[in-house]
C-alpha positions, 0 to 999 in steps of 0.5 A: 211449466210451473212458476217460479212461486211453485209451492208458496203458500201466500195469504192475502188479507189485502183490500182495495187496491195495493195488496190484492194487487201484490198478491196478484203479481205473486199468484201470477208468479205461481204462488198458491194465493188464498183470498181472505174475504170478510162475509160481504166480499171485498171492501171495494166492489168493482169489475176490476176484482176480477183481474185482481183476484185471479189465480186466487183460491177464496175463504171468507172469514169473520176475524171477530169471531172466535172460530174463524180467527182460529182459522185465520191463525192456522192460515198464517201458521201453514203460510209462507208469505202474509200480505195485508194493506191495512193502516198500522195496528189493526192486524196487531189488534186483531192479534194476526199482526207481523210480531205475533204472526211471526213469533208463531212461524219464524220463516213467514215473510210478513208484508204490511202495505199501509198508506203511511209508515208505521212512524209516519205521524200520518199513520192512523189517516184514512189513506186511500189512494187519492189522499196519498197522491194529495200527500205525495206531489202526484197532482201536477197542473194540467198538462197543456194549461198556460194559466198563471194559476193551474188547477191540479188534474186527478189522475185515474191511474192509481200510481201510489197503489200501483207501485206500492204493490210492485215494490212489496212483491220485489221485497217479498220475492227478495225476503224468500231468496234470504230464507231459501239462503239463510233460513229466517223469515222476516217483517216487511212494510212498503208504506204506499207514500214511501212508494211513490218516491219512485217517481222523483227520479230526477236529482234535486240539488238543495236550495234548488228543489223546483217541480218537475215541469209538465208540458206546455203548448210552447214545448217545441222538441220535433223529435219527440211531437204527436202528428195528425194522419189522414184518418184523424187519429194520431201518430206520437214519434219516439225519435229521440236518438235522432237517427230515426229522422233521417230514417224517416226521411229517406223512407218517405224521399225527404232527404234530399230537400231536408239536407239541402235545408239544413233541417236534418242535424241532430245536435241542432234539433236537440238544442232547439236550433232548427226552424223546428215549425217548417220542420214541423210544417214538412213533416206534417204534410207527410203524415196527412197522407197515410192512416195512423195504423198504416204508419204504424206499421210502414214506419217501424222499425227504421223510424220509431213510432206508433199511433194512439189508440183507445184502450178499447182498441188494445184490449179488442183490435190490436194483435200485438196485445194479444200476441205478448199477452199484455191482454188475456181472455178470461172467463169470469164468473160473474162477468163472463167472458172478458178481456183483460190485463194480462203479464206484466213481465214474460219469462221464458221457463217459468210463464206468468200464469194470467188466465186463470179465474178468480174464484166464487167467494168461498168457493175454496173452504173445504179444501183450505181448511183440509191442509192447514198443517202448519210449516216445518222448522228449518236451520236459521243463521245466526243474525251475524250471518244474515247478508242482503238478500242479492249479496254475491250477485253481479249484475252486468247493466248495458240499459240506457235512459230510464226503464232499465237502469231502473232496474239495476238500480233496484237490484243494487238496492238489495244488494247486487253488485252492478257493474253499468257499461255505457258507451264512450259516444253517445248521448249524455247518461241521463240520471247518473246520480239516482239511476247509477247510484250503487253501481260500479261504472265502465265507459266501454265500446262494444262496438269493437272487437275488443269491447266485447271481448271485455264484456265476455270476460265480464259475462263469464263472472256474471249472474244477470245480464240486464240489456234494452236493446232491441233483438235486432241490434243485440244480434249485431252487437253479439250479446243474443241470449244464445251467445251470452249463454256461451259464456256463462250458461246459467245466466239470467238474462234480463231484458227491457223493451218498449213492446215485448219481444214476441208479437207482431211489434217485436222488433219495434223500438221506443221510449215511454211515449210508445207504452203510452200511446199504444195502451190508451193511456194518452188517449185518456189523458188528453180526451177532452183536448181532442187529442192524445196527451201524454202522463206528465211523469215517466210512469211507464219507464219507471213501472217497467224498471221495477217489473224488469226488477221484479222478474230478475228476483223471480228468476234468481230464486228459481235459480236457486231451487233448481240451477236454471236460468232463464230469460226474462223481461218487462215491456213498456207496453206491459207496463202502461197496461198493468198501470191501468187495470182498473180500466184494463177489462172489457166485458158485455155491459161494459160501460166505456163512458163512466171512466174517468179521462181528461184534463178537466178531471177533478176526482170520481164525483164530489164525494172523492176528488180535488177540492179548490180552497181560498189559497190552493187544493185540497183532496176529500174522501167521503166513502159512505152514506153517512160522510156524504151526507156530512159533506153536503153541510161543509161544502159552502165553507171551502171557498172562504177557508185555506186549504189546511183548515179545510182540511181540519173541518173535513176531518174533524167531520169523520171525512178524510183530506189532505192538502194537494202538496207540490212536488218540491214541497214533498222533497223538502219535507220528506228528508228521511227518504232522501239522501245528500250525495256529492256526486263526482262532476255534478255537486250535491244532489238529493236522492230517494232512497229504497222504499221497502223496509226489511226488518231482516235485510234492510235495504241499502242506501246505496252510495253515489256512482263515480263519474261515468268511467271512474270504475274502469281500471278497478274492473279491468285489474279484476279481469287480469286486463290491467296491462291492457288498460293504457292501450285500450284507453288511447284506442277509445275501447275504454275511455274516462268521460263521455263524448257527447254527439248531442248538443242538449237545450 
């Protein structure tokens, strides 16, 4: 099998993380990626290059030399895609920027991934990952630090680069889709700062923009808790639906006594109306009877929980990591035999290729130089004929909570018509104003035969079916892949799951916690506390939604070229592995003690980290010997100056710095990246807009959703069922509001 991007040539000028990571995703998807390095190799000399440069061909060019500059021009002329992540203007000054390149190659997709946008006053700032994180409000207080002035914690997971890379890869595939259909190329800019707004999913009402509260010691929801087991290791429960508590009680023989004492009332659990400490005490005694690994094996899939592993264990000893290809074995030319982050997504017809090792520096020069023919010209549409990438694509989105709806929301931004189906009875719909913006809403009971009939009629008109049911639930509801294909044989069947369907954990369910627990992320974040701790943001959910959207775009591109549909998926465990690529690597001589970890972490050393000032905190980066020498002279002044003045001081000395901005301040200062909606039933709410900038087909700022069920009548009318609407409404098959079964606090 070949990848979805078979035949697509990508020229990768990227350095450090975001650019190489975006092109790695394209290489994993089958593109021919040519890696261009300066003499001496990548600027970031790190073992993670074993992952970032896999599957790419290598050539070394000194772009200041006339002959090598000419080779670079010929490379671009032969390419389908260019990826670079320098500051705005750098490539333009070299004569290799988007305007020159796209003029020479009108069908080129030219993608820039700067730290700050070209129209941002900070565009020329040295935008290292840490600088972007400080500017974007990603340095949150310690998770369990209940002091009056908790210090921000340095997060070793490169969130800005990760989300910037995924959003860039999505935009590139969408632009290829447009080019395949309309014959035009375009310029793309995906600033890392903008991409961090993928993490700001909670609507903020004007005048009430507060930072999202991290977890504190008094957080008291037993349905989502950590328990120590017989071996001193921990399991994390994922019982947010409530049903898992009763399933676990049945399993261990606790049901009679918990029922007798009124401790199995789900709605009271959500409202913290039960004596939580008593329930916690009884559960704790049970969990201490077996090891964490035993509980993970015996409690699932009925009662969702995961044992909390270390990164080493996920790489080395957890069978599911290898079975799902979230971890793969690769023989690297420098490191030798490695275990490393594998597939971030899955595809049935065009599976990602993740086990091709990086090539030695300049190894492919001769082969590359022998094939530098410019792209042939082809038909181009008139500007007025150009449509959004997914214009005319219909998506049926049956997902719940966060990851799946995020995928549907992104597809809507690219122009798809998304019909969001929710159950009439159940949980309140999370994040409706943002997660479901741009979607039409249908409240439909898929557990009824009439509800499934409506769904089947919709599937006959659909291009994508998006779901996050477990395999056994999909079979029970009649929405397995085989059954869905009866109504549309070439549909893209997109699945979002906890662990991925393949492997020993494939039938297990779970939420954000599980991706973090199983991959070592929780252990890393809580290491100095003696227990695993969740990250304060749902980075696995939001990352999985984005990776599912990327895989769906790939599948639609492949279908456009071949007519074939396929099964695609992304999972929380794969995403957690992807997020940790700088550390998700094992080889002989690997020193695990050097990895940054824990709530006391302030950076990667005094040359790259968080510093306290008189009135707050700022982030500083001194990345060469000369800068580090100057830092020694400045440090004594930091405690006497404000954070703003500290940043002025270090930037005047040639270092990089940025004040640590609180999340609510970022929202208030970055209103151009936000949009205020008047959401029915909720009033005004501020939501983040799309983060990619495409020159020919700009992503649309999706309109606010109607109330859940607000599009029932229109959708059924389009299916020829208008005369049945009243009867379906009366029987509860459809509804005009959600009847919640849980009383949330």
